[in-house]
C-alpha positions as a Markdown table, in Angstrom:
| # | Residue | x | y | z |
|---|---|---|---|---|
| 1 | Met | 107.4 | 80.3 | 97.0 |
| 2 | Leu | 108.7 | 78.3 | 93.8 |
| 3 | Arg | 108.7 | 75.2 | 94.6 |
| 4 | Thr | 105.4 | 75.8 | 96.0 |
| 5 | Tyr | 104.0 | 76.5 | 92.5 |
| 6 | Arg | 106.3 | 73.8 | 91.3 |
| 7 | Asp | 103.4 | 71.5 | 93.6 |
| 8 | Thr | 101.0 | 73.6 | 92.7 |
| 9 | Phe | 101.6 | 72.5 | 88.7 |
| 10 | Ala | 101.9 | 69.2 | 89.9 |
| 11 | Leu | 98.7 | 69.3 | 90.9 |
| 12 | Leu | 97.5 | 70.4 | 88.3 |
| 13 | Gly | 99.4 | 69.3 | 85.0 |
| 14 | Pro | 100.1 | 71.1 | 82.3 |
| 15 | Val | 96.7 | 71.6 | 79.9 |
| 16 | Leu | 94.1 | 72.6 | 83.1 |
| 17 | Pro | 95.3 | 75.8 | 83.8 |
| 18 | Val | 95.7 | 76.8 | 79.7 |
| 19 | Leu | 91.7 | 75.4 | 79.3 |
| 20 | Ser | 90.4 | 77.3 | 82.6 |
| 21 | Phe | 92.2 | 80.9 | 81.4 |
| 22 | Leu | 91.0 | 80.5 | 77.7 |
| 23 | Gly | 87.9 | 79.8 | 79.1 |
| 24 | Arg | 87.2 | 82.8 | 81.4 |
| 25 | Leu | 88.9 | 85.3 | 79.1 |
| 26 | Pro | 85.7 | 85.6 | 76.9 |
| 27 | Thr | 83.8 | 86.6 | 79.8 |
| 28 | Ala | 86.3 | 89.2 | 80.7 |
| 29 | Met | 86.1 | 90.0 | 76.8 |
| 30 | Cys | 81.9 | 90.1 | 76.7 |
| 31 | Gln | 81.4 | 93.1 | 78.9 |
| 32 | Leu | 83.3 | 95.7 | 77.2 |
| 33 | Gly | 82.3 | 94.6 | 74.2 |
| 34 | Ser | 79.2 | 94.4 | 74.1 |
| 35 | Val | 78.9 | 97.8 | 75.6 |
| 36 | Leu | 81.2 | 99.3 | 72.6 |
| 37 | Leu | 79.7 | 96.9 | 69.5 |
| 38 | Val | 75.6 | 98.1 | 70.7 |
| 39 | Ala | 76.9 | 102.0 | 70.7 |
| 40 | Glu | 77.9 | 101.6 | 67.3 |
| 41 | Thr | 75.4 | 99.8 | 65.4 |
| 42 | Ser | 72.9 | 101.5 | 67.2 |
| 43 | Gly | 74.1 | 104.8 | 67.8 |
| 44 | Ser | 73.1 | 104.9 | 71.2 |
| 45 | Leu | 74.9 | 105.2 | 74.5 |
| 46 | Ala | 72.3 | 105.0 | 76.6 |
| 47 | Thr | 71.1 | 101.7 | 74.6 |
| 48 | Ala | 74.6 | 100.4 | 75.0 |
| 49 | Gly | 74.9 | 101.1 | 78.9 |
| 50 | Leu | 71.1 | 98.9 | 79.1 |
| 51 | Ala | 73.1 | 96.2 | 77.2 |
| 52 | Gly | 76.0 | 96.0 | 79.6 |
| 53 | Gly | 73.6 | 96.6 | 82.6 |
| 54 | Ala | 71.8 | 93.4 | 81.5 |
| 55 | Leu | 74.9 | 91.0 | 80.6 |
| 56 | Ala | 75.9 | 91.7 | 84.1 |
| 57 | Ala | 72.8 | 91.2 | 85.7 |
| 58 | Gly | 72.7 | 88.2 | 83.7 |
| 59 | Gln | 76.2 | 86.7 | 85.5 |
| 60 | Thr | 75.0 | 88.2 | 88.4 |
| 61 | Val | 72.0 | 86.0 | 89.1 |
| 62 | Ala | 72.4 | 83.3 | 87.1 |
| 63 | Gly | 76.2 | 82.9 | 88.6 |
| 64 | Pro | 75.5 | 80.9 | 91.8 |
| 65 | Leu | 72.5 | 79.0 | 90.2 |
| 66 | Leu | 75.1 | 77.3 | 88.0 |
| 67 | Gly | 77.2 | 76.9 | 90.4 |
| 68 | Arg | 75.1 | 75.2 | 93.0 |
| 69 | Leu | 74.2 | 72.7 | 89.8 |
| 70 | Ala | 78.0 | 71.6 | 90.0 |
| 71 | Asp | 78.1 | 71.2 | 93.1 |
| 72 | Arg | 75.0 | 68.5 | 92.4 |
| 73 | Arg | 75.3 | 67.3 | 89.6 |
| 74 | Gly | 79.5 | 67.5 | 88.6 |
| 75 | Gln | 80.9 | 70.4 | 86.8 |
| 76 | Arg | 81.2 | 68.3 | 83.6 |
| 77 | Gly | 77.6 | 68.6 | 82.0 |
| 78 | Pro | 76.7 | 72.3 | 83.5 |
| 79 | Val | 80.0 | 73.5 | 82.0 |
| 80 | Leu | 79.3 | 72.0 | 78.9 |
| 81 | Ala | 76.0 | 73.0 | 78.2 |
| 82 | Ala | 76.4 | 76.5 | 79.7 |
| 83 | Ser | 79.2 | 76.9 | 77.6 |
| 84 | Leu | 77.4 | 75.9 | 74.4 |
| 85 | Ala | 74.3 | 78.2 | 75.1 |
| 86 | Asn | 76.7 | 81.4 | 75.9 |
| 87 | Ala | 78.6 | 81.1 | 72.6 |
| 88 | Leu | 75.6 | 81.0 | 70.9 |
| 89 | Ala | 74.1 | 83.8 | 72.9 |
| 90 | Val | 76.7 | 86.0 | 72.1 |
| 91 | Ala | 76.5 | 84.8 | 68.6 |
| 92 | Ala | 72.9 | 86.0 | 68.7 |
| 93 | Leu | 73.3 | 89.3 | 70.2 |
| 94 | Val | 76.4 | 90.4 | 67.7 |
| 95 | Leu | 74.3 | 89.4 | 64.6 |
| 96 | Ala | 71.1 | 91.3 | 66.6 |
| 97 | Ala | 73.3 | 93.8 | 66.7 |
| 98 | Val | 74.9 | 94.1 | 63.4 |
| 99 | Ala | 71.6 | 94.0 | 62.2 |
| 100 | Asp | 70.1 | 97.5 | 63.5 |
| 101 | Ala | 67.4 | 95.0 | 65.8 |
| 102 | Pro | 65.2 | 97.0 | 68.2 |
| 103 | Thr | 66.5 | 98.1 | 72.1 |
| 104 | Gly | 63.8 | 95.5 | 73.3 |
| 105 | Leu | 65.7 | 92.2 | 71.1 |
| 106 | Leu | 69.2 | 93.6 | 72.3 |
| 107 | Val | 68.2 | 93.8 | 75.8 |
| 108 | Pro | 67.5 | 90.4 | 76.5 |
| 109 | Leu | 69.7 | 88.9 | 74.3 |
| 110 | Ala | 72.8 | 90.8 | 76.5 |
| 111 | Leu | 70.7 | 89.1 | 79.7 |
| 112 | Leu | 70.7 | 85.3 | 78.1 |
| 113 | Ala | 74.5 | 86.0 | 77.1 |
| 114 | Gly | 74.5 | 86.9 | 80.5 |
| 115 | Ala | 72.5 | 84.4 | 82.7 |
| 116 | Thr | 74.7 | 81.6 | 80.3 |
| 117 | Val | 78.1 | 82.6 | 81.4 |
| 118 | Pro | 79.7 | 78.9 | 82.0 |
| 119 | Gln | 81.7 | 80.4 | 85.4 |
| 120 | Ile | 85.0 | 78.9 | 84.6 |
| 121 | Gly | 86.9 | 81.0 | 86.9 |
| 122 | Pro | 85.2 | 80.1 | 90.0 |
| 123 | Leu | 84.7 | 76.5 | 88.7 |
| 124 | Ala | 88.5 | 76.2 | 88.6 |
| 125 | Arg | 89.3 | 77.6 | 91.3 |
| 126 | Thr | 86.4 | 74.9 | 93.6 |
| 127 | Arg | 88.1 | 71.7 | 91.1 |
| 128 | Ser | 92.2 | 72.9 | 92.0 |
| 129 | Val | 91.2 | 72.8 | 95.4 |
| 130 | Ala | 89.2 | 69.6 | 95.2 |
| 131 | Leu | 92.4 | 68.2 | 93.2 |
| 132 | Ala | 94.7 | 70.2 | 95.9 |
| 133 | Arg | 92.5 | 68.4 | 99.5 |
| 134 | Arg | 92.4 | 65.3 | 97.6 |
| 135 | Ala | 96.3 | 64.8 | 97.3 |
| 136 | Gly | 97.0 | 65.4 | 100.9 |
| 137 | Ala | 98.4 | 68.9 | 100.2 |
| 138 | Asp | 98.9 | 71.3 | 102.9 |
| 139 | Asp | 97.4 | 74.7 | 103.7 |
| 140 | Arg | 100.3 | 76.2 | 101.6 |
| 141 | Thr | 100.0 | 74.6 | 98.9 |
| 142 | Val | 96.4 | 75.5 | 98.7 |
| 143 | Gly | 96.9 | 78.8 | 99.2 |
| 144 | Ala | 99.1 | 79.2 | 96.2 |
| 145 | Val | 96.3 | 77.6 | 94.3 |
| 146 | Leu | 93.9 | 80.3 | 95.0 |
| 147 | Ser | 96.8 | 82.6 | 94.7 |
| 148 | Phe | 97.1 | 81.2 | 91.2 |
| 149 | Glu | 93.6 | 81.1 | 89.7 |
| 150 | Gly | 93.3 | 85.0 | 91.2 |
| 151 | Thr | 96.2 | 85.6 | 89.4 |
| 152 | Leu | 94.6 | 84.0 | 86.1 |
| 153 | Asp | 91.5 | 86.0 | 86.9 |
| 154 | Glu | 93.3 | 88.9 | 86.8 |
| 155 | Val | 95.4 | 88.5 | 83.9 |
| 156 | Ser | 92.4 | 87.6 | 82.1 |
| 157 | Phe | 90.7 | 90.9 | 83.4 |
| 158 | Val | 93.6 | 93.3 | 81.9 |
| 159 | Leu | 93.7 | 90.9 | 78.6 |
| 160 | Gly | 90.3 | 91.0 | 77.6 |
| 161 | Pro | 88.9 | 94.3 | 77.4 |
| 162 | Ala | 92.5 | 94.6 | 75.7 |
| 163 | Leu | 91.8 | 92.5 | 72.7 |
| 164 | Val | 88.3 | 94.2 | 72.5 |
| 165 | Gly | 89.8 | 97.3 | 72.0 |
| 166 | Leu | 92.3 | 96.0 | 69.5 |
| 167 | Ala | 90.0 | 94.2 | 67.6 |
| 168 | Ala | 87.6 | 97.6 | 67.6 |
| 169 | Ala | 90.3 | 99.8 | 66.2 |
| 170 | Leu | 91.6 | 97.2 | 63.8 |
| 171 | Ala | 88.1 | 96.0 | 62.6 |
| 172 | His | 85.1 | 95.9 | 64.3 |
| 173 | Pro | 83.6 | 95.4 | 68.1 |
| 174 | Ala | 81.9 | 92.8 | 66.1 |
| 175 | Ala | 84.7 | 90.7 | 65.7 |
| 176 | Ala | 86.2 | 90.4 | 69.2 |
| 177 | Leu | 82.9 | 89.4 | 70.2 |
| 178 | Leu | 82.8 | 86.5 | 67.8 |
| 179 | Gly | 86.2 | 85.4 | 68.5 |
| 180 | Ala | 85.5 | 85.1 | 72.1 |
| 181 | Ala | 82.2 | 83.2 | 71.6 |
| 182 | Leu | 84.1 | 80.8 | 69.3 |
| 183 | Leu | 86.8 | 80.7 | 72.6 |
| 184 | Leu | 84.3 | 79.6 | 74.8 |
| 185 | Ala | 83.1 | 77.2 | 72.9 |
| 186 | Leu | 86.5 | 75.5 | 72.0 |
| 187 | Cys | 88.2 | 75.9 | 75.4 |
| 188 | Gly | 84.8 | 76.1 | 77.5 |
| 189 | Thr | 84.3 | 72.6 | 76.2 |
| 190 | Gly | 87.6 | 71.3 | 76.9 |
| 191 | Phe | 87.1 | 72.7 | 80.2 |
| 192 | Ala | 84.3 | 70.8 | 80.9 |
| 193 | Leu | 84.9 | 67.6 | 79.5 |
| 194 | His | 88.8 | 67.5 | 80.7 |
| 195 | Pro | 89.6 | 64.2 | 83.5 |
| 196 | Thr | 89.7 | 66.7 | 86.8 |
| 197 | Ala | 85.8 | 67.3 | 86.7 |
| 198 | Arg | 85.4 | 64.3 | 88.3 |
| 199 | Ala | 87.1 | 66.1 | 91.3 |
| 200 | Thr | 84.1 | 67.8 | 92.2 |
| 201 | Ala | 81.2 | 65.1 | 91.5 |
| 202 | Thr | 79.8 | 63.4 | 94.1 |
| 203 | Gly | 76.9 | 61.8 | 92.0 |
| 204 | Ala | 79.2 | 58.8 | 92.0 |
| 205 | Asp | 79.6 | 58.1 | 95.8 |
| 206 | Pro | 76.4 | 57.6 | 97.2 |
| 207 | Ala | 77.5 | 58.6 | 100.9 |
| 208 | Ala | 79.3 | 61.7 | 99.5 |
| 209 | Thr | 75.9 | 62.9 | 98.1 |
| 210 | Arg | 73.9 | 62.3 | 101.6 |
| 211 | Thr | 76.8 | 64.0 | 103.3 |
| 212 | Gly | 76.4 | 67.2 | 100.7 |
| 213 | Ala | 72.7 | 67.6 | 100.4 |
| 214 | Ala | 73.2 | 67.4 | 104.6 |
| 215 | Glu | 75.7 | 70.3 | 104.5 |
| 216 | Arg | 74.3 | 72.3 | 101.8 |
| 217 | Thr | 71.6 | 73.9 | 104.8 |
| 218 | Arg | 74.2 | 75.2 | 106.3 |
| 219 | Leu | 76.4 | 78.0 | 106.2 |
| 220 | Pro | 78.9 | 80.2 | 108.5 |
| 221 | Arg | 77.7 | 83.9 | 109.2 |
| 222 | Ser | 81.0 | 84.7 | 108.1 |
| 223 | Ala | 80.4 | 83.4 | 104.7 |
| 224 | Tyr | 78.0 | 86.1 | 104.1 |
| 225 | Ala | 80.0 | 88.9 | 105.1 |
| 226 | Leu | 82.5 | 87.1 | 102.8 |
| 227 | Arg | 80.2 | 87.4 | 100.0 |
| 228 | Val | 79.7 | 91.5 | 100.6 |
| 229 | Thr | 83.2 | 91.9 | 101.1 |
| 230 | Met | 83.1 | 91.1 | 97.2 |
| 231 | Val | 80.4 | 93.6 | 96.2 |
| 232 | Leu | 81.8 | 95.8 | 98.1 |
| 233 | Gln | 85.7 | 95.2 | 96.5 |
| 234 | Gly | 83.3 | 95.2 | 92.8 |
| 235 | Ala | 82.0 | 98.6 | 94.0 |
| 236 | Met | 85.5 | 99.7 | 94.1 |
| 237 | Phe | 86.3 | 98.3 | 91.1 |
| 238 | Gly | 83.0 | 99.9 | 89.1 |
| 239 | Ala | 84.0 | 103.4 | 90.5 |
| 240 | Ser | 87.3 | 103.3 | 90.1 |
| 241 | Gln | 87.0 | 102.5 | 86.4 |
| 242 | Ala | 84.7 | 105.6 | 86.3 |
| 243 | Gly | 87.1 | 108.3 | 87.8 |
| 244 | Ile | 89.9 | 107.3 | 85.8 |
| 245 | Thr | 87.6 | 107.5 | 82.5 |
| 246 | Ala | 86.7 | 111.0 | 83.7 |
| 247 | Leu | 90.3 | 112.2 | 84.9 |
| 248 | Thr | 91.4 | 111.1 | 81.7 |
| 249 | Asp | 88.4 | 112.7 | 79.7 |
| 250 | Thr | 89.1 | 116.1 | 81.6 |
| 251 | Leu | 93.0 | 115.7 | 81.5 |
| 252 | Gly | 92.2 | 115.3 | 77.3 |
| 253 | Ala | 93.9 | 111.6 | 77.7 |
| 254 | Pro | 90.7 | 109.6 | 77.0 |
| 255 | Ala | 92.5 | 107.5 | 75.5 |
| 256 | Gln | 94.9 | 106.6 | 78.3 |
| 257 | Ala | 92.5 | 105.2 | 80.8 |
| 258 | Gly | 92.0 | 101.1 | 79.6 |
| 259 | Leu | 96.2 | 101.7 | 79.7 |
| 260 | Val | 95.7 | 103.0 | 83.2 |
| 261 | Tyr | 93.3 | 100.4 | 84.7 |
| 262 | Ala | 95.6 | 97.7 | 82.9 |
| 263 | Ala | 98.5 | 99.0 | 85.0 |
| 264 | Met | 96.7 | 98.1 | 88.3 |
| 265 | Gly | 96.0 | 94.9 | 87.1 |
| 266 | Val | 99.0 | 94.3 | 86.5 |
| 267 | Met | 100.8 | 95.1 | 89.7 |
| 268 | Ser | 97.4 | 93.2 | 91.2 |
| 269 | Ala | 98.4 | 89.9 | 89.7 |
| 270 | Ala | 102.2 | 91.0 | 90.3 |
| 271 | Val | 101.6 | 91.1 | 93.9 |
| 272 | Gly | 99.1 | 88.4 | 93.5 |
| 273 | Leu | 101.6 | 85.9 | 92.6 |
| 274 | Ser | 103.7 | 86.8 | 95.9 |
| 275 | Leu | 101.5 | 85.9 | 98.1 |
| 276 | Ala | 102.6 | 82.1 | 98.2 |
| 277 | Ala | 105.9 | 83.7 | 99.9 |
| 278 | Leu | 104.1 | 84.6 | 102.8 |
| 279 | Pro | 104.7 | 82.5 | 106.4 |
| 280 | Ala | 102.4 | 80.2 | 107.6 |
| 281 | Arg | 102.1 | 81.8 | 110.6 |
| 282 | Ile | 100.3 | 85.0 | 109.0 |
| 283 | Gly | 97.1 | 83.5 | 109.6 |
| 284 | Leu | 93.9 | 84.6 | 106.8 |
| 285 | Thr | 92.2 | 86.7 | 109.3 |
| 286 | Leu | 95.0 | 89.0 | 109.6 |
| 287 | Arg | 95.7 | 89.2 | 106.1 |
| 288 | Trp | 92.4 | 89.6 | 105.4 |
| 289 | Arg | 92.1 | 93.0 | 107.8 |
| 290 | Thr | 96.1 | 93.9 | 106.7 |
| 291 | Ala | 94.7 | 94.1 | 103.2 |
| 292 | Thr | 91.4 | 96.0 | 103.6 |
| 293 | Thr | 93.3 | 98.1 | 105.9 |
| 294 | Ala | 95.5 | 98.9 | 102.5 |
| 295 | Leu | 92.7 | 99.1 | 100.5 |
| 296 | Val | 91.7 | 102.1 | 102.5 |
| 297 | Leu | 95.0 | 103.8 | 102.9 |
| 298 | Leu | 95.9 | 103.5 | 98.9 |
| 299 | Ser | 93.0 | 104.8 | 98.0 |
| 300 | Leu | 92.7 | 107.9 | 100.1 |
| 301 | Pro | 95.3 | 109.3 | 97.5 |
| 302 | Leu | 92.9 | 109.0 | 94.5 |
| 303 | Leu | 90.7 | 112.1 | 96.2 |
| 304 | Ala | 93.6 | 114.4 | 95.3 |
| 305 | Val | 95.4 | 113.4 | 92.0 |
| 306 | Asp | 94.8 | 115.9 | 89.5 |
| 307 | Ser | 97.5 | 114.3 | 86.7 |
| 308 | Leu | 98.2 | 112.0 | 84.8 |
| 309 | Leu | 101.3 | 110.8 | 85.9 |
| 310 | Gly | 100.0 | 111.2 | 89.5 |
| 311 | Leu | 96.7 | 108.7 | 88.2 |
| 312 | Tyr | 99.4 | 106.1 | 86.7 |
| 313 | Ala | 101.1 | 106.2 | 90.1 |
| 314 | Val | 98.4 | 105.9 | 92.5 |
| 315 | Val | 96.2 | 103.3 | 90.7 |
| 316 | Thr | 99.3 | 101.4 | 90.3 |
| 317 | Val | 99.6 | 101.2 | 93.5 |
| 318 | Leu | 96.6 | 101.0 | 94.4 |
| 319 | Gly | 96.5 | 97.4 | 92.4 |
| 320 | Ala | 98.7 | 95.7 | 94.9 |
| 321 | Ala | 96.0 | 96.1 | 97.7 |
| 322 | Tyr | 93.4 | 94.3 | 95.4 |
| 323 | Ala | 94.6 | 90.5 | 95.0 |
| 324 | Pro | 95.5 | 90.1 | 98.4 |
| 325 | His | 92.3 | 90.7 | 99.4 |
| 326 | Leu | 90.3 | 88.9 | 96.6 |
| 327 | Ile | 92.7 | 85.7 | 97.0 |
| 328 | Thr | 92.0 | 86.1 | 100.6 |
| 329 | Val | 88.0 | 86.0 | 100.6 |
| 330 | Phe | 88.4 | 83.1 | 98.1 |
| 331 | Ala | 90.4 | 81.2 | 100.7 |
| 332 | Leu | 88.4 | 81.8 | 103.6 |
| 333 | Thr | 85.1 | 81.3 | 102.0 |
| 334 | Glu | 87.1 | 77.9 | 100.6 |
| 335 | Arg | 87.7 | 76.9 | 104.8 |
| 336 | Ala | 83.9 | 78.3 | 106.1 |
| 337 | Val | 81.7 | 76.3 | 103.4 |
| 338 | Pro | 81.0 | 72.8 | 103.6 |
| 339 | Ala | 82.0 | 71.2 | 100.6 |
| 340 | Gly | 78.7 | 70.8 | 99.3 |
| 341 | Arg | 78.1 | 74.1 | 98.3 |
| 342 | Leu | 81.8 | 75.3 | 97.4 |
| 343 | Ala | 81.1 | 76.2 | 93.6 |
| 344 | Glu | 78.0 | 77.7 | 94.3 |
| 345 | Ser | 80.1 | 80.0 | 97.1 |
| 346 | Met | 82.8 | 80.9 | 94.8 |
| 347 | Ala | 80.4 | 81.5 | 92.1 |
| 348 | Phe | 78.6 | 83.9 | 94.8 |
| 349 | Leu | 82.0 | 85.6 | 95.5 |
| 350 | Thr | 82.2 | 86.3 | 91.9 |
| 351 | Ser | 79.2 | 87.1 | 91.2 |
| 352 | Gly | 79.3 | 90.1 | 93.8 |
| 353 | Ile | 82.2 | 91.2 | 92.1 |
| 354 | Val | 80.3 | 92.0 | 88.6 |
| 355 | Gly | 77.0 | 92.8 | 90.2 |
| 356 | Gly | 79.0 | 95.7 | 92.7 |
| 357 | Gln | 81.2 | 96.9 | 89.4 |
| 358 | Ala | 77.8 | 97.2 | 87.6 |
| 359 | Leu | 76.3 | 99.5 | 90.1 |
| 360 | Ala | 78.8 | 101.6 | 91.4 |
| 361 | Leu | 79.9 | 102.2 | 87.6 |
| 362 | Ala | 76.2 | 103.3 | 87.0 |
| 363 | Leu | 76.3 | 105.7 | 90.4 |
| 364 | Ser | 79.9 | 106.7 | 89.9 |
| 365 | Gly | 79.4 | 107.6 | 86.4 |
| 366 | Arg | 76.4 | 109.5 | 87.1 |
| 367 | Leu | 78.1 | 111.6 | 90.2 |
| 368 | Ala | 81.6 | 112.0 | 87.8 |
| 369 | Glu | 79.3 | 113.6 | 85.0 |
| 370 | Gln | 78.0 | 116.1 | 87.5 |
| 371 | His | 80.3 | 116.4 | 89.7 |
| 372 | Gly | 83.7 | 115.5 | 89.0 |
| 373 | Ala | 86.5 | 112.3 | 89.0 |
| 374 | Pro | 86.8 | 113.3 | 93.0 |
| 375 | Ala | 82.8 | 112.3 | 93.3 |
| 376 | Ala | 83.4 | 108.9 | 91.9 |
| 377 | Phe | 86.7 | 108.2 | 93.8 |
| 378 | Ala | 85.0 | 109.1 | 96.8 |
| 379 | Val | 82.8 | 105.8 | 96.0 |
| 380 | Ala | 85.7 | 103.9 | 96.1 |
| 381 | Val | 87.1 | 104.7 | 99.1 |
| 382 | Gly | 83.7 | 104.4 | 100.7 |
| 383 | Ala | 83.6 | 100.9 | 99.9 |
| 384 | Ala | 87.5 | 100.2 | 100.7 |
| 385 | Val | 86.2 | 101.1 | 104.3 |
| 386 | Ala | 83.0 | 99.6 | 104.8 |
| 387 | Cys | 85.2 | 96.2 | 103.5 |
| 388 | Ala | 88.2 | 97.2 | 106.6 |
| 389 | Ala | 85.0 | 97.4 | 109.0 |
| 390 | Leu | 83.5 | 94.5 | 107.4 |
| 391 | Ser | 87.1 | 92.7 | 107.9 |
| 392 | Trp | 87.6 | 94.1 | 111.9 |
| 393 | Ala | 83.6 | 93.3 | 112.6 |
| 394 | Val | 83.6 | 89.5 | 111.5 |
| 395 | Arg | 84.8 | 86.5 | 113.3 |
| 396 | Thr | 85.9 | 84.0 | 110.7 |
| 397 | Gly | 85.9 | 80.2 | 112.9 |
| 398 | Ala | 87.9 | 77.3 | 111.8 |
| 399 | Pro | 87.9 | 75.9 | 108.6 |
| 400 | Arg | 84.4 | 73.4 | 108.4 |
| 401 | Arg | 86.0 | 70.8 | 107.0 |
| 402 | Ser | 89.6 | 69.6 | 104.7 |
| 403 | Leu | 89.7 | 66.6 | 103.2 |
| 404 | Thr | 92.3 | 64.2 | 103.6 |
| 405 | Pro | 93.8 | 62.4 | 100.1 |
| 406 | Asp | 90.9 | 59.8 | 100.3 |
| 407 | Gly | 88.6 | 62.8 | 100.4 |
| 408 | Ala | 86.1 | 61.4 | 103.2 |
| 409 | Ala | 87.5 | 62.5 | 106.5 |
| 410 | Pro | 87.1 | 65.7 | 108.0 |
| 411 | Ser | 90.3 | 67.5 | 109.8 |
| 412 | Gly | 90.5 | 70.6 | 112.0 |
| 413 | Ser | 94.3 | 70.3 | 112.1 |
| 414 | Ala | 94.4 | 72.8 | 109.1 |
| 415 | Ala | 93.0 | 75.6 | 111.0 |
| 416 | Arg | 94.9 | 79.1 | 110.4 |
| 417 | Gly | 94.0 | 82.5 | 111.0 |
């Protein structure tokens, strides 16, 4: 495993992972930060919920469009424009909220902030996989790259809200969002201008452009099923968040909600890194089905938990199933879709998580308010069962393509699962 990760760092270099991590951190900060900011400045939780929902909706809808643009034009231009636009949009949202602007202005600004998210997470995956394939890396190294990228996501999802909470406690939510805007302007620009941005560009190669155009219209059915399973995974996140919030509030420890969720993220990140140790004979299809089965079995205890210690234990253990599922779905997608639609497909998966989380949070939050935490946790269990059903019903075929070191010749020899 250590040798595999050494190969991964040799492929990516020391600067790219730092830029991509810091560039995706603001996205993890803005969802919670916008809700806290609007709630504090307007005094209305309903208005805050509308702003947070608008931000999630903008990211869900616009994310795949940015991915498609990156597939066709390369990453440099779209990421640079989106990073600067997003920094300005977040800053405008902060200024409007602090100035007590009406809901009719706050919601469109939040929608714009979501729509301009530069999708650094999915595009970093696409870029890293392209670098690995062009270097002739084997499937094990590509899997390690995806595990590493998944871990960066998990850490950002844990650290981002924690930074927002810290800034809100020490100063004001506006400070967190303005810091996120500045960080994105700097690191998003750095990610866009990094020399590796050329790894996914096809515009300079007419043959690659023609091949990409021919492939863009074709997606296997399994690719759509993988998108659905990511929506369901997002629904698990949203329902779990609502249930954790409701139960900690019932137990008189509302401040523990973020720590419980963070414990789950830390466990998920640790297990995600360890996936590189899996032997090659364990194929992706088997990994997918095993991960979804674990989601079901490990989420069932949520229905019976009634103490803070029990909640920590159950949620932390459940986190061990999240990263294997997420990373495997990204890996299956990388194998299934044409090269000309990889960034778009990765962005679809990330947007599916965001959309599923927002919808489930709204639904399960209301259920928890009316019927208690078990009602919200039941939504999470239902989403896990649906994930498992999909994994056993969908057939994942051989990879559509695998790039040789010169990036041209397809090969089916890498098929697994």
